[in-house]
C-alpha positions in Angstrom: 42.5 -27.3 -10.4 45.4 -28.4 -8.1 45.3 -25.3 -5.8 43.7 -24.8 -2.5 42.4 -27.1 0.3 41.5 -30.7 -0.6 40.1 -32.7 2.3 41.0 -36.3 2.3 37.6 -37.3 3.5 37.0 -40.0 6.0 34.5 -42.7 5.1 31.5 -42.8 7.4 30.2 -46.1 8.6 27.0 -47.0 10.4 27.1 -49.3 13.4 26.3 -52.3 11.2 29.5 -51.5 9.1 27.5 -50.2 6.0 28.3 -46.8 4.5 26.7 -43.9 6.3 25.8 -41.6 3.5 23.7 -39.3 5.7 26.6 -38.5 8.0 29.0 -38.3 5.1 26.7 -35.7 3.5 26.7 -33.7 6.7 30.5 -33.5 6.8 30.7 -32.9 3.0 28.3 -29.9 3.4 30.4 -28.5 6.2 33.5 -28.7 3.9 31.7 -26.8 1.1 30.4 -24.1 3.5 34.0 -23.6 4.7 35.2 -23.1 1.2 37.3 -26.1 0.3 38.5 -26.4 -3.3 38.0 -30.1 -4.0 37.5 -33.4 -2.2 39.4 -36.6 -2.2 37.7 -40.0 -1.7 39.2 -43.3 -0.7 42.6 -42.1 0.5 44.5 -43.4 3.5 42.2 -41.5 5.8 39.3 -42.8 3.9 40.2 -46.3 4.9 40.8 -47.3 1.2 42.4 -50.6 2.1 39.1 -51.9 3.6 36.7 -50.6 1.1 35.4 -52.7 -1.8 35.6 -51.3 -5.3 31.8 -51.1 -5.3 31.8 -49.0 -2.1 34.4 -46.7 -3.7 32.2 -46.2 -6.7 29.2 -45.7 -4.6 31.0 -42.9 -2.7 32.1 -41.3 -6.0 28.5 -41.4 -7.4 27.0 -40.0 -4.2 29.6 -37.2 -3.9 29.4 -36.2 -7.5 25.7 -36.0 -7.2 25.7 -34.1 -4.0 28.4 -31.6 -4.9 26.8 -30.9 -8.3 29.9 -29.4 -9.9 30.7 -27.0 -7.1 34.2 -28.4 -6.6 36.1 -31.3 -8.3 35.8 -34.8 -6.9 39.1 -36.8 -6.8 39.3 -40.5 -6.4 42.3 -42.2 -4.8 43.9 -45.2 -6.4 45.9 -47.5 -4.2 46.1 -50.9 -5.9 48.5 -53.8 -6.0 48.3 -54.4 -9.7 48.3 -52.2 -12.8 45.3 -54.1 -14.2 43.1 -53.2 -11.1 44.4 -49.6 -11.1 43.4 -49.1 -14.7 39.9 -50.6 -14.1 39.4 -48.1 -11.2 40.7 -45.1 -13.3 38.4 -45.9 -16.2 35.3 -46.3 -13.9 36.1 -43.2 -11.9 36.1 -41.2 -15.0 32.8 -42.7 -16.1 31.2 -41.8 -12.8 32.2 -38.2 -13.0 35.4 -38.0 -11.0 37.4 -35.0 -12.2 40.8 -36.3 -11.2 42.8 -39.1 -9.6 45.2 -39.3 -6.7 47.6 -42.2 -7.2 50.0 -44.1 -4.9 52.7 -46.3 -6.2 51.9 -50.0 -6.3 50.8 -51.4 -3.0 52.5 -54.3 -1.2 55.1 -54.9 -3.8 58.1 -52.5 -3.5 58.5 -51.5 -7.1 61.8 -50.1 -8.4 62.3 -46.9 -10.4 61.4 -48.4 -13.8 58.4 -50.3 -12.5 57.0 -47.3 -10.6 57.3 -45.0 -13.5 55.7 -47.5 -15.9 52.9 -48.1 -13.4 52.0 -44.5 -13.3 52.3 -44.1 -17.1 50.2 -47.1 -17.8 47.3 -45.9 -15.6 47.6 -42.4 -17.1 47.2 -43.8 -20.6 43.9 -45.4 -19.6 42.1 -42.1 -18.7 42.0 -38.5 -19.7 41.7 -37.5 -16.0 44.4 -35.3 -14.5 46.5 -37.1 -11.9 48.2 -36.2 -8.6 51.0 -38.5 -7.5 50.9 -39.3 -3.8 54.5 -39.3 -2.7 54.6 -40.9 0.8 57.7 -43.1 1.3 57.3 -42.9 5.1 54.1 -44.9 5.2 54.2 -46.7 1.8 58.0 -47.4 1.4 58.4 -46.2 -2.2 59.7 -42.7 -2.8 58.8 -41.0 -6.1 62.2 -39.4 -6.7 63.1 -36.3 -8.7 64.5 -38.7 -11.3 61.1 -40.4 -11.6 59.4 -37.1 -12.0 61.8 -36.3 -14.8 60.2 -39.1 -16.8 56.6 -38.5 -15.5 56.9 -34.9 -16.8 56.5 -36.4 -20.3 52.8 -37.3 -19.4 50.7 -34.1 -19.6 47.9 -35.5 -17.4 50.3 -36.2 -14.5 50.0 -32.7 -13.1 50.5 -32.6 -9.4 52.1 -34.2 -6.3 50.8 -34.8 -2.8 54.1 -34.0 -1.0 54.2 -36.3 2.0 57.9 -37.1 2.2 58.0 -35.0 5.5 61.0 -33.2 4.1 60.0 -29.5 3.7 63.0 -28.9 1.5 61.5 -31.2 -1.2 59.1 -28.4 -2.1 62.1 -26.3 -3.1 63.8 -29.2 -4.9 60.7 -29.7 -7.0 60.3 -26.1 -7.8 64.0 -25.7 -8.6 63.9 -28.7 -10.9 60.5 -28.3 -12.6 59.4 -24.8 -12.1 55.6 -24.8 -12.3 55.3 -28.1 -14.2 53.9 -29.9 -11.2 51.5 -28.4 -8.7 52.6 -29.2 -5.1 50.1 -29.9 -2.4 51.3 -30.5 1.1 50.0 -33.9 2.5 51.3 -33.6 6.0 49.1 -31.5 8.3 51.7 -30.3 10.8 54.0 -29.1 7.9 51.3 -27.4 5.9 52.0 -23.7 6.6 55.7 -24.2 6.2 55.3 -25.8 2.8 52.8 -23.2 1.7 55.3 -20.5 2.6 57.9 -22.4 0.5 55.7 -22.3 -2.5 53.3 -25.3 -2.3 50.1 -24.6 -4.2 47.7 -26.5 -2.0 47.0 -28.7 1.0 45.6 -32.2 1.0 44.4 -32.0 4.6 43.3 -34.4 7.2 42.1 -32.5 10.3 40.0 -30.4 7.9 37.5 -33.2 8.3 36.8 -31.9 11.8 37.9 -28.3 11.5 37.2 -27.2 7.9 36.9 -23.4 8.5 40.2 -23.1 10.4 42.0 -25.1 7.7 40.8 -23.1 4.8 41.5 -19.9 6.7 45.1 -20.8 7.2 45.5 -21.6 3.5 43.8 -18.4 2.3 45.5 -16.1 4.8 48.9 -17.5 4.0 48.5 -17.1 0.3 47.2 -13.6 0.8 50.3 -12.7 2.6 48.5 -12.2 5.9 51.1 -14.3 7.7 50.7 -13.1 11.2 47.0 -13.9 11.2 47.5 -17.3 9.6 50.3 -18.1 12.1 48.1 -17.4 15.1 45.5 -19.9 13.9 48.3 -22.4 12.9 49.9 -22.3 16.3 46.6 -23.0 18.0 45.9 -25.8 15.5 49.3 -27.6 15.6 48.7 -29.9 18.6 45.6 -31.2 16.8 47.3 -31.3 13.4 49.9 -33.6 14.8 47.2 -36.3 15.2 47.6 -36.6 11.4 51.0 -38.3 11.6 50.2 -41.3 13.8 49.4 -44.8 12.6 45.9 -44.3 14.2 45.2 -41.1 12.3 41.9 -42.5 11.2 40.7 -43.1 14.7 42.1 -39.8 16.0 40.6 -37.7 13.2 37.2 -39.5 13.4 37.2 -38.8 17.2 37.8 -35.1 16.4 35.0 -35.2 13.8 32.7 -36.6 16.5 33.7 -33.9 19.0 32.9 -31.1 16.4 29.6 -32.7 15.5 30.2 -33.7 11.9 31.3 -37.3 12.2 31.3 -40.5 14.2 34.0 -42.8 15.7 32.9 -45.8 13.7 35.8 -47.5 11.8 36.1 -50.7 9.9 37.9 -53.7 11.3 40.7 -54.5 11.8 40.7 -50.9 13.1 39.1 -50.5 16.5 37.7 -47.4 18.1 39.9 -45.9 20.8 39.5 -47.0 24.4 41.0 -46.3 27.8 43.9 -43.9 28.5 44.7 -43.5 24.8 41.2 -42.3 24.0 41.3 -39.9 27.0 44.6 -38.5 25.9 43.5 -37.8 22.4 40.2 -36.4 23.7 42.1 -34.0 25.9 44.0 -32.6 22.9 40.9 -32.2 20.9 38.8 -30.7 23.7 41.5 -28.3 24.7 41.6 -27.1 21.1 37.9 -26.7 20.9 37.8 -24.8 24.1 40.4 -22.3 22.8 39.2 -22.2 19.3 40.2 -18.8 17.8 37.9 -16.3 16.1 38.5 -16.3 12.4 38.8 -13.2 10.1 36.5 -13.1 7.0 38.8 -15.3 5.1 36.2 -16.3 2.5 36.6 -12.9 0.7 40.3 -13.5 0.1 
């Protein structure tokens, strides 16, 4: 199942800081209409660090029920202890999640042996397929090729969200492992480059605001219609670059608001954008909306 476009969905909040399921459903439906291939809950963009476990489980239950089997629902695990990660994995499976995305341990900078054992211990607790989230830029632990040598022994560890920001790592993974691990680009402004180098999918952020354009780029690229995909990608790039900033949550939620499928509400300690920063980001988003390209009939690809 690790192919195609997987939105890392934002978590929607009401003004009183409760989960906004009505708005979440509106965005989720927009993703399904655009043709996404799965959805990911509780990732970095989903503000995982400020969600309670009960809120994560409520999101899984709601999404599984709403999607009704149309595409797989993936829950992210970003925990500081193996014990808690195992609890989440077991519960995610019970609630109908079809896969897990997993970061290395949070807060503690685990070494090679500890990182591998962490992933293996969680994998033992569940039959769900797992995608490793490899993001040393933001989370300070790189899942190295040597770690993947050992993780390849676990059949349920099947994919990697490639967020090292080194496009060459796609080629390194393919050269070393062939098709053993599916590779999904996790950095929006590198997506088309990594797809051309052989990545199987795209864990996308700005898809939350621009679902059709994101899926179109993926499908056109995989269909070999490179010139058409490149035209859309070049238009999209200034907006996609909002994904690689510390305030990606606020930036992408502002974009969702401007396209009518989200709100700016975030959970503290994050704050909504104000002043010149908000105006600057709004200008990027509105310039993109004003010049939004017409899309070919990509859904038939």
